[in-house]
C-alpha positions in Angstrom: -50.4 -12.4 31.4 -46.7 -12.9 32.8 -45.8 -9.8 34.7 -42.8 -7.6 32.9 -40.2 -9.0 35.2 -41.1 -12.4 34.3 -41.4 -11.7 30.6 -37.7 -9.8 31.1 -36.3 -12.8 32.8 -37.9 -15.1 29.7 -36.3 -13.3 27.7 -33.0 -13.2 29.4 -33.1 -16.9 30.1 -33.8 -17.9 26.3 -30.5 -15.5 25.1 -32.1 -12.8 23.9 -30.9 -9.1 24.5 -32.7 -6.6 27.1 -35.2 -4.3 25.3 -34.3 -1.1 27.2 -36.7 1.6 26.1 -37.8 -0.3 22.9 -41.3 -1.9 23.2 -41.5 -5.0 20.8 -44.6 -5.7 18.7 -45.3 -8.1 15.9 -42.9 -6.0 13.5 -39.8 -5.3 15.7 -39.0 -8.3 17.9 -36.1 -10.1 16.6 -37.0 -13.3 18.3 -39.7 -14.9 16.4 -40.8 -18.5 15.7 -43.5 -20.4 12.8 -46.0 -21.8 14.6 -48.1 -22.7 12.0 -47.2 -23.0 8.3 -47.0 -19.2 6.8 -48.0 -17.9 10.1 -44.8 -16.3 12.3 -45.6 -15.3 16.0 -42.5 -12.9 18.1 -41.3 -13.7 21.4 -43.1 -10.8 22.9 -46.6 -11.5 21.2 -45.9 -15.1 22.3 -45.1 -13.8 26.1 -47.9 -11.7 25.9 -50.9 -14.0 24.9 -50.2 -17.6 26.8 -53.0 -19.2 28.3 -53.6 -19.3 31.9 -52.2 -22.7 32.3 -49.2 -22.1 29.6 -48.6 -19.2 31.7 -48.4 -21.5 35.0 -45.6 -23.9 33.1 -43.8 -21.0 32.0 -43.8 -19.6 35.6 -42.3 -22.5 36.9 -39.4 -22.9 34.2 -38.7 -19.2 35.1 -38.7 -20.6 38.6 -36.3 -23.7 38.5 -34.3 -21.4 36.2 -33.7 -18.7 39.3 -32.5 -21.7 40.9 -30.0 -23.0 38.7 -28.8 -20.0 38.0 -28.2 -18.8 41.7 -26.8 -22.6 42.3 -24.1 -21.6 39.6 -23.4 -18.6 41.7 -23.0 -20.5 45.1 -21.0 -23.1 43.5 -18.4 -20.7 42.0 -17.9 -19.2 45.9 -16.2 -22.4 46.5 -13.7 -22.3 43.8 -10.3 -20.9 46.2 -10.6 -24.2 48.3 -9.9 -27.4 47.0 -10.3 -29.3 50.4 -11.8 -28.5 54.0 -11.9 -31.3 56.7 -14.0 -34.1 55.0 -15.5 -31.9 52.5 -13.7 -32.1 49.3 -14.4 -29.2 46.6 -16.0 -31.2 42.8 -13.9 -29.7 40.5 -17.0 -30.2 37.6 -19.7 -28.6 39.4 -19.8 -25.2 38.2 -19.4 -26.8 34.3 -22.2 -29.1 35.5 -24.6 -26.8 37.0 -24.0 -24.5 34.1 -25.0 -27.4 31.4 -27.9 -28.0 33.0 -29.0 -24.0 33.7 -28.2 -24.2 29.5 -30.5 -27.2 29.1 -32.9 -25.9 30.6 -32.9 -22.4 29.1 -33.0 -24.3 26.0 -36.3 -26.7 27.1 -37.6 -23.3 27.6 -37.1 -22.1 24.0 -38.7 -25.5 22.8 -41.5 -24.8 25.0 -42.5 -21.5 23.6 -41.5 -22.6 19.9 -38.8 -20.0 20.0 -35.3 -20.7 18.9 -32.1 -20.4 20.8 -31.1 -16.6 21.3 -28.0 -15.0 20.6 -26.1 -15.4 23.9 -27.3 -19.0 24.4 -26.2 -20.4 20.8 -27.6 -23.5 19.4 -25.2 -26.2 21.1 -24.1 -27.6 18.5 -20.2 -27.8 18.3 -18.1 -25.7 16.0 -15.0 -26.5 14.3 -12.6 -23.3 13.8 -9.9 -23.4 11.8 -6.8 -21.2 11.9 
């Protein structure tokens, strides 16, 4: 079984809000997916019932996502410097890293069969008219 920290990380990476003192169950978790015809499972149920080999895959995703997330923060540290000696800042590095990070987040959603949560969105372009 995934640890509570791994479950919280998976939920956050997938774009779903933290739960606080609410314990999700099969009726209260807003994150759910249709796993077979007419059968639905919540994210909480899915994370609690992974097979051992599936847990290893999810744990690997969580490690990769943590590294990608910290890479964005490290790249942001250099935003105040354009050039230093032979080093020159890649102006699109933060955006490129964020895009890759979000791609992996969506892959985790796909792996678990749960649609991306509200803070991740569905990655489709939207036209807003004013």
